[in-house]
PQR file with spaces between the fields and no chain letter, atoms N, CA, C, O and H, PARSE charges and radii, in Angstrom:
ATOM       1  N    MET     1      82.193  164.578  111.882 -0.4000 1.5000
ATOM       2  CA   MET     1      80.926  164.415  112.594 -0.0000 2.0000
ATOM       3  C    MET     1      79.855  165.144  111.202  0.5500 1.7000
ATOM       4  O    MET     1      79.159  164.421  110.490 -0.5500 1.4000
ATOM       5  N    PRO     2      79.925  166.594  111.050 -0.5600 1.5000
ATOM       6  CA   PRO     2      79.255  167.354  110.050  0.2800 2.0000
ATOM       7  C    PRO     2      79.535  166.214  108.562  0.5500 1.7000
ATOM       8  O    PRO     2      78.544  166.005  107.861 -0.5500 1.4000
ATOM       9  N    THR     3      80.343  165.806  108.321 -0.4000 1.5000
ATOM      10  CA   THR     3      80.227  165.001  106.869 -0.0000 2.0000
ATOM      11  C    THR     3      79.219  163.858  107.124  0.5500 1.7000
ATOM      12  O    THR     3      78.645  163.471  106.106 -0.5500 1.4000
ATOM      13  H    THR     3      81.148  165.976  108.889  0.4000 1.0000
ATOM      14  N    GLY     4      78.854  163.173  108.407 -0.4000 1.5000
ATOM      15  CA   GLY     4      78.222  162.131  108.435 -0.0000 2.0000
ATOM      16  C    GLY     4      76.697  162.676  108.401  0.5500 1.7000
ATOM      17  O    GLY     4      75.831  161.959  107.899 -0.5500 1.4000
ATOM      18  H    GLY     4      79.320  163.488  109.233  0.4000 1.0000
ATOM      19  N    ALA     5      76.393  163.852  108.898 -0.4000 1.5000
ATOM      20  CA   ALA     5      75.186  164.514  108.828 -0.0000 2.0000
ATOM      21  C    ALA     5      74.894  164.852  107.220  0.5500 1.7000
ATOM      22  O    ALA     5      73.876  164.454  106.651 -0.5500 1.4000
ATOM      23  H    ALA     5      77.096  164.435  109.306  0.4000 1.0000
ATOM      24  N    ALA     6      75.752  165.505  106.681 -0.4000 1.5000
ATOM      25  CA   ALA     6      75.647  165.839  105.138 -0.0000 2.0000
ATOM      26  C    ALA     6      75.229  164.835  104.516  0.5500 1.7000
ATOM      27  O    ALA     6      74.273  165.007  103.759 -0.5500 1.4000
ATOM      28  H    ALA     6      76.579  165.828  107.142  0.4000 1.0000
ATOM      29  N    ASN     7      75.821  163.486  104.649 -0.4000 1.5000
ATOM      30  CA   ASN     7      75.626  162.298  103.843 -0.0000 2.0000
ATOM      31  C    ASN     7      74.109  161.727  104.127  0.5500 1.7000
ATOM      32  O    ASN     7      73.386  161.151  103.314 -0.5500 1.4000
ATOM      33  H    ASN     7      76.597  163.346  105.263  0.4000 1.0000
ATOM      34  N    ASP     8      73.821  162.046  105.514 -0.4000 1.5000
ATOM      35  CA   ASP     8      72.649  161.299  106.051 -0.0000 2.0000
ATOM      36  C    ASP     8      71.193  162.152  104.922  0.5500 1.7000
ATOM      37  O    ASP     8      70.244  161.590  104.376 -0.5500 1.4000
ATOM      38  H    ASP     8      74.408  162.514  106.174  0.4000 1.0000
ATOM      39  N    ARG     9      71.594  163.731  104.925 -0.4000 1.5000
ATOM      40  CA   ARG     9      70.419  164.801  104.341 -0.0000 2.0000
ATOM      41  C    ARG     9      70.822  164.004  102.619  0.5500 1.7000
ATOM      42  O    ARG     9      69.905  163.988  101.798 -0.5500 1.4000
ATOM      43  H    ARG     9      72.365  164.188  105.369  0.4000 1.0000
ATOM      44  N    ILE    10      71.972  163.500  102.290 -0.4000 1.5000
ATOM      45  CA   ILE    10      71.994  163.497  100.538 -0.0000 2.0000
ATOM      46  C    ILE    10      71.141  162.149  100.471  0.5500 1.7000
ATOM      47  O    ILE    10      70.440  161.973   99.475 -0.5500 1.4000
ATOM      48  H    ILE    10      72.717  163.513  102.957  0.4000 1.0000
ATOM      49  N    GLU    11      71.166  161.235  101.435 -0.4000 1.5000
ATOM      50  CA   GLU    11      70.450  159.948  101.662 -0.0000 2.0000
ATOM      51  C    GLU    11      68.904  160.296  101.608  0.5500 1.7000
ATOM      52  O    GLU    11      68.130  159.735  100.833 -0.5500 1.4000
ATOM      53  H    GLU    11      71.735  161.377  102.244  0.4000 1.0000
ATOM      54  N    ILE    12      68.629  161.033  102.283 -0.4000 1.5000
ATOM      55  CA   ILE    12      67.047  161.388  102.634 -0.0000 2.0000
ATOM      56  C    ILE    12      66.616  161.775  101.167  0.5500 1.7000
ATOM      57  O    ILE    12      65.836  161.138  100.458 -0.5500 1.4000
ATOM      58  H    ILE    12      69.258  161.489  102.912  0.4000 1.0000
ATOM      59  N    THR    13      67.415  163.190  100.784 -0.4000 1.5000
ATOM      60  CA   THR    13      67.015  163.620   99.548 -0.0000 2.0000
ATOM      61  C    THR    13      66.777  162.785   98.641  0.5500 1.7000
ATOM      62  O    THR    13      65.685  162.743   98.075 -0.5500 1.4000
ATOM      63  H    THR    13      68.048  163.707  101.360  0.4000 1.0000
ATOM      64  N    PHE    14      67.744  162.010   98.370 -0.4000 1.5000
ATOM      65  CA   PHE    14      67.445  160.783   97.179 -0.0000 2.0000
ATOM      66  C    PHE    14      66.470  160.019   97.399  0.5500 1.7000
ATOM      67  O    PHE    14      65.576  159.816   96.577 -0.5500 1.4000
ATOM      68  H    PHE    14      68.632  162.044   98.830  0.4000 1.0000
ATOM      69  N    ASP    15      66.548  159.375   98.838 -0.4000 1.5000
ATOM      70  CA   ASP    15      65.049  158.764   99.120 -0.0000 2.0000
ATOM      71  C    ASP    15      63.564  159.557   98.840  0.5500 1.7000
ATOM      72  O    ASP    15      62.597  158.826   98.629 -0.5500 1.4000
ATOM      73  H    ASP    15      67.273  159.540   99.506  0.4000 1.0000
ATOM      74  N    LEU    16      63.430  160.521   98.836 -0.4000 1.5000
ATOM      75  CA   LEU    16      62.354  161.629   98.623 -0.0000 2.0000
ATOM      76  C    LEU    16      61.945  161.578   97.280  0.5500 1.7000
ATOM      77  O    LEU    16      60.811  161.255   96.924 -0.5500 1.4000
ATOM      78  H    LEU    16      64.216  161.115   99.007  0.4000 1.0000
ATOM      79  N    SER    17      63.252  162.028   96.225 -0.4000 1.5000
ATOM      80  CA   SER    17      63.149  161.839   95.284 -0.0000 2.0000
ATOM      81  C    SER    17      62.859  160.174   94.729  0.5500 1.7000
ATOM      82  O    SER    17      62.064  160.005   93.805 -0.5500 1.4000
ATOM      83  H    SER    17      64.173  162.290   96.515  0.4000 1.0000
ATOM      84  N    ASP    18      63.235  159.540   95.069 -0.4000 1.5000
ATOM      85  CA   ASP    18      62.950  158.197   94.536 -0.0000 2.0000
ATOM      86  C    ASP    18      61.609  157.854   94.684  0.5500 1.7000
ATOM      87  O    ASP    18      61.036  157.154   93.849 -0.5500 1.4000
ATOM      88  H    ASP    18      63.881  159.677   95.820  0.4000 1.0000
ATOM      89  N    ASP    19      61.038  158.309   95.725 -0.4000 1.5000
ATOM      90  CA   ASP    19      59.608  158.205   95.943 -0.0000 2.0000
ATOM      91  C    ASP    19      58.661  159.009   95.203  0.5500 1.7000
ATOM      92  O    ASP    19      57.737  158.445   94.618 -0.5500 1.4000
ATOM      93  H    ASP    19      61.503  158.878   96.403  0.4000 1.0000
ATOM      94  N    ARG    20      58.763  160.009   95.172 -0.4000 1.5000
ATOM      95  CA   ARG    20      58.243  161.236   93.880 -0.0000 2.0000
ATOM      96  C    ARG    20      58.556  160.397   92.628  0.5500 1.7000
ATOM      97  O    ARG    20      57.587  160.451   91.871 -0.5500 1.4000
ATOM      98  H    ARG    20      59.514  160.468   95.647  0.4000 1.0000
ATOM      99  N    ALA    21      59.432  159.732   92.192 -0.4000 1.5000
ATOM     100  CA   ALA    21      59.854  159.246   90.537 -0.0000 2.0000
ATOM     101  C    ALA    21      58.674  157.776   90.875  0.5500 1.7000
ATOM     102  O    ALA    21      57.931  157.388   89.973 -0.5500 1.4000
ATOM     103  H    ALA    21      60.219  159.689   92.807  0.4000 1.0000
ATOM     104  N    GLY    22      58.673  157.282   91.893 -0.4000 1.5000
ATOM     105  CA   GLY    22      57.717  156.325   91.965 -0.0000 2.0000
ATOM     106  C    GLY    22      56.143  156.339   91.836  0.5500 1.7000
ATOM     107  O    GLY    22      55.395  155.520   91.302 -0.5500 1.4000
ATOM     108  H    GLY    22      59.276  157.597   92.626  0.4000 1.0000
ATOM     109  N    GLU    23      55.882  157.481   92.465 -0.4000 1.5000
ATOM     110  CA   GLU    23      54.540  157.777   92.454 -0.0000 2.0000
ATOM     111  C    GLU    23      53.917  158.450   91.149  0.5500 1.7000
ATOM     112  O    GLU    23      52.725  158.590   90.873 -0.5500 1.4000
ATOM     113  H    GLU    23      56.489  158.147   92.899  0.4000 1.0000
ATOM     114  N    GLU    24      55.332  158.926   90.237 -0.4000 1.5000
ATOM     115  CA   GLU    24      54.731  159.604   89.110 -0.0000 2.0000
ATOM     116  C    GLU    24      54.362  158.056   87.959  0.5500 1.7000
ATOM     117  O    GLU    24      53.451  157.822   87.165 -0.5500 1.4000
ATOM     118  H    GLU    24      56.300  158.813   90.462  0.4000 1.0000
ATOM     119  N    MET    25      55.566  157.287   88.394 -0.4000 1.5000
ATOM     120  CA   MET    25      55.256  155.895   87.349 -0.0000 2.0000
ATOM     121  C    MET    25      53.926  155.560   87.799  0.5500 1.7000
ATOM     122  O    MET    25      53.157  155.373   86.856 -0.5500 1.4000
ATOM     123  H    MET    25      56.306  157.476   89.039  0.4000 1.0000
ATOM     124  N    MET    26      53.416  155.425   88.938 -0.4000 1.5000
ATOM     125  CA   MET    26      52.112  154.727   89.462 -0.0000 2.0000
ATOM     126  C    MET    26      51.214  155.484   88.443  0.5500 1.7000
ATOM     127  O    MET    26      50.778  154.968   87.414 -0.5500 1.4000
ATOM     128  H    MET    26      54.040  155.577   89.704  0.4000 1.0000
ATOM     129  N    LEU    27      50.961  156.907   88.884 -0.4000 1.5000
ATOM     130  CA   LEU    27      50.170  157.785   88.279 -0.0000 2.0000
ATOM     131  C    LEU    27      50.112  157.779   86.374  0.5500 1.7000
ATOM     132  O    LEU    27      49.217  158.132   85.606 -0.5500 1.4000
ATOM     133  H    LEU    27      51.316  157.326   89.720  0.4000 1.0000
ATOM     134  N    LYS    28      50.789  157.502   86.250 -0.4000 1.5000
ATOM     135  CA   LYS    28      51.448  157.218   84.469 -0.0000 2.0000
ATOM     136  C    LYS    28      50.588  155.806   84.241  0.5500 1.7000
ATOM     137  O    LYS    28      49.670  155.728   83.424 -0.5500 1.4000
ATOM     138  H    LYS    28      51.516  157.216   86.874  0.4000 1.0000
ATOM     139  N    ILE    29      50.989  154.797   85.018 -0.4000 1.5000
ATOM     140  CA   ILE    29      50.604  153.363   84.612 -0.0000 2.0000
ATOM     141  C    ILE    29      48.959  153.643   84.808  0.5500 1.7000
ATOM     142  O    ILE    29      48.109  153.373   83.959 -0.5500 1.4000
ATOM     143  H    ILE    29      51.734  154.861   85.682  0.4000 1.0000
ATOM     144  N    GLY    30      48.780  154.073   85.745 -0.4000 1.5000
ATOM     145  CA   GLY    30      47.208  154.189   86.239 -0.0000 2.0000
ATOM     146  C    GLY    30      46.726  154.746   85.191  0.5500 1.7000
ATOM     147  O    GLY    30      46.109  154.015   84.417 -0.5500 1.4000
ATOM     148  H    GLY    30      49.470  154.293   86.435  0.4000 1.0000
ATOM     149  N    VAL    31      46.860  156.120   84.880 -0.4000 1.5000
ATOM     150  CA   VAL    31      46.162  156.800   83.388 -0.0000 2.0000
ATOM     151  C    VAL    31      45.966  156.109   82.286  0.5500 1.7000
ATOM     152  O    VAL    31      44.997  156.100   81.527 -0.5500 1.4000
ATOM     153  H    VAL    31      47.362  156.714   85.509  0.4000 1.0000
ATOM     154  N    THR    32      47.449  155.247   82.241 -0.4000 1.5000
ATOM     155  CA   THR    32      47.657  154.792   80.742 -0.0000 2.0000
ATOM     156  C    THR    32      46.480  153.679   81.116  0.5500 1.7000
ATOM     157  O    THR    32      45.512  153.666   80.355 -0.5500 1.4000
ATOM     158  H    THR    32      48.236  155.254   82.858  0.4000 1.0000
ATOM     159  N    LEU    33      46.486  152.894   82.051 -0.4000 1.5000
ATOM     160  CA   LEU    33      45.319  151.745   82.180 -0.0000 2.0000
ATOM     161  C    LEU    33      43.811  152.088   81.693  0.5500 1.7000
ATOM     162  O    LEU    33      43.066  151.743   80.776 -0.5500 1.4000
ATOM     163  H    LEU    33      47.272  152.904   82.669  0.4000 1.0000
ATOM     164  N    THR    34      43.771  152.979   82.842 -0.4000 1.5000
ATOM     165  CA   THR    34      42.429  153.752   82.369 -0.0000 2.0000
ATOM     166  C    THR    34      41.744  154.392   81.127  0.5500 1.7000
ATOM     167  O    THR    34      40.541  154.498   80.890 -0.5500 1.4000
ATOM     168  H    THR    34      44.376  153.259   83.587  0.4000 1.0000
ATOM     169  N    PHE    35      42.953  154.840   80.304 -0.4000 1.5000
ATOM     170  CA   PHE    35      42.834  155.214   79.232 -0.0000 2.0000
ATOM     171  C    PHE    35      42.685  154.328   78.167  0.5500 1.7000
ATOM     172  O    PHE    35      42.044  154.725   77.195 -0.5500 1.4000
ATOM     173  H    PHE    35      43.930  154.754   80.497  0.4000 1.0000
ATOM     174  N    ASN    36      43.238  153.000   78.161 -0.4000 1.5000
ATOM     175  CA   ASN    36      43.211  152.066   77.498 -0.0000 2.0000
ATOM     176  C    ASN    36      41.886  151.489   77.931  0.5500 1.7000
ATOM     177  O    ASN    36      41.110  151.257   77.004 -0.5500 1.4000
ATOM     178  H    ASN    36      43.759  152.676   78.951  0.4000 1.0000
ATOM     179  N    LEU    37      41.487  151.221   79.101 -0.4000 1.5000
ATOM     180  CA   LEU    37      39.980  150.569   79.084 -0.0000 2.0000
ATOM     181  C    LEU    37      39.015  151.457   78.839  0.5500 1.7000
ATOM     182  O    LEU    37      37.972  150.860   78.572 -0.5500 1.4000
ATOM     183  H    LEU    37      42.117  151.409   79.854  0.4000 1.0000
ATOM     184  N    VAL    38      38.873  152.863   78.804 -0.4000 1.5000
ATOM     185  CA   VAL    38      37.775  153.616   78.400 -0.0000 2.0000
ATOM     186  C    VAL    38      37.921  154.118   76.814  0.5500 1.7000
ATOM     187  O    VAL    38      37.012  154.838   76.402 -0.5500 1.4000
ATOM     188  H    VAL    38      39.721  153.348   79.021  0.4000 1.0000
ATOM     189  N    SER    39      38.969  153.796   75.929 -0.4000 1.5000
ATOM     190  CA   SER    39      39.114  153.979   74.606 -0.0000 2.0000
ATOM     191  C    SER    39      38.549  152.760   74.242  0.5500 1.7000
ATOM     192  O    SER    39      37.950  152.927   73.180 -0.5500 1.4000
ATOM     193  H    SER    39      39.708  153.211   76.264  0.4000 1.0000
ATOM     194  N    ARG    40      38.430  151.180   74.779 -0.4000 1.5000
ATOM     195  CA   ARG    40      37.909  150.050   74.311 -0.0000 2.0000
ATOM     196  C    ARG    40      36.649  150.316   74.128  0.5500 1.7000
ATOM     197  O    ARG    40      35.892  149.449   73.693 -0.5500 1.4000
ATOM     198  H    ARG    40      38.917  151.044   75.642  0.4000 1.0000
């Protein structure tokens, strides 16, 4: 059973890091688009 709990914890950690990376990507894309619009 302990190994199952450890696996769940690892999966949760990966999910969180994926979400964070996704948010950063969205932010970078949003900033880039905004900057392109402003610089025109």
